[in-house]
Every structure is written in structure tokens, then in C-alpha cells.
C-alpha positions as CSV (number, residue, x, y, z in Angstrom):
1,M,77.6,146.9,121.4
2,A,76.6,149.8,119.2
3,S,76.3,153.4,120.6
4,G,74.4,156.1,120.6
5,T,72.4,159.3,122.3
6,I,69.5,159.4,124.2
7,K,66.9,161.4,122.0
8,K,64.0,161.4,124.1
9,I,63.1,160.4,127.4
10,V,59.1,160.1,128.6
11,G,59.8,159.3,132.2
12,D,56.0,159.3,133.6
13,R,55.7,156.3,130.9
14,G,58.9,154.7,131.4
15,F,60.7,154.4,128.0
16,G,62.4,156.4,125.9
17,F,64.4,156.6,122.2
18,I,67.8,156.2,121.3
19,Q,69.3,158.1,118.3
20,Q,71.6,155.7,116.3
21,A,74.3,156.7,114.2
22,E,72.6,155.6,111.0
23,G,69.2,154.2,110.8
24,D,65.6,155.0,112.8
25,D,65.3,155.9,116.5
26,L,65.3,152.7,118.7
27,F,62.9,152.4,121.5
28,F,63.8,151.2,125.0
29,H,62.0,150.5,128.3
30,R,63.1,151.1,131.7
31,S,63.6,147.4,132.5
32,A,66.6,147.4,129.8
33,V,68.7,150.0,131.7
34,T,71.8,148.9,133.3
35,G,74.6,150.4,135.4
36,T,72.2,153.0,136.5
37,T,68.4,153.9,137.0
38,F,66.2,154.9,134.4
39,E,65.4,158.3,136.7
40,Q,69.4,159.1,136.3
41,L,69.6,159.1,132.1
42,T,69.2,162.1,130.6
43,E,68.5,163.5,126.6
44,G,71.4,163.8,124.8
45,Q,73.5,161.5,126.9
46,A,75.7,158.8,125.6
47,V,74.5,155.0,125.9
48,T,75.7,152.1,124.5
49,Y,73.1,149.1,123.5
50,E,72.2,145.9,122.4
51,K,69.8,145.5,119.4
52,A,66.8,142.8,120.3
53,M,63.6,141.8,118.4
54,D,60.5,142.9,120.6
55,P,58.0,140.1,119.9
56,R,55.3,142.6,121.3
57,R,56.0,145.3,118.6
58,N,57.3,143.2,116.0
59,K,60.2,145.8,115.9
60,E,63.7,146.1,117.0
61,S,64.3,147.8,120.3
62,A,67.7,148.5,122.5
63,Q,68.5,146.1,125.5
64,K,71.4,146.6,128.1
65,V,71.4,150.1,128.0
66,P,74.1,151.5,130.0
67,P,75.9,155.0,130.0
68,A,78.8,155.1,128.0
């Protein structure tokens, strides 16, 4: 699993972005959050995640996103 920090949360839309150690920010959807609820995540919080290809956006996104 990779690790990063939550850069931005768009709570009313149910998604956010993870700042990776290297590379572009990574999108995540509220359904990818595990071990806690989406509403409990905060900007700047450390998380771990797995990268997966999002077929709808044809880009990588984060899956299995629990707090670190």
C-alpha cells in the first residue's frame, strides 16, 4: 500500500484528493474509504491507499483508503 495525505475533501459531493509523495494528486470517492467514515476524514490527515484504474475516468484513483 502507498501512503499520502488528504489534500482536499469535497464533502457535499462525496470525494476528495490524496497528495502522493511523488506524482499528481489522486482522486478518491467516499465509497473507497475503509476503517472509518468519509465524514471523519480531514484535510492533512495521513492515509494509506491502493491505486486502481477508474474505468469511467480512464485515470488512476485511490481505493481502500483507511486512515494511517
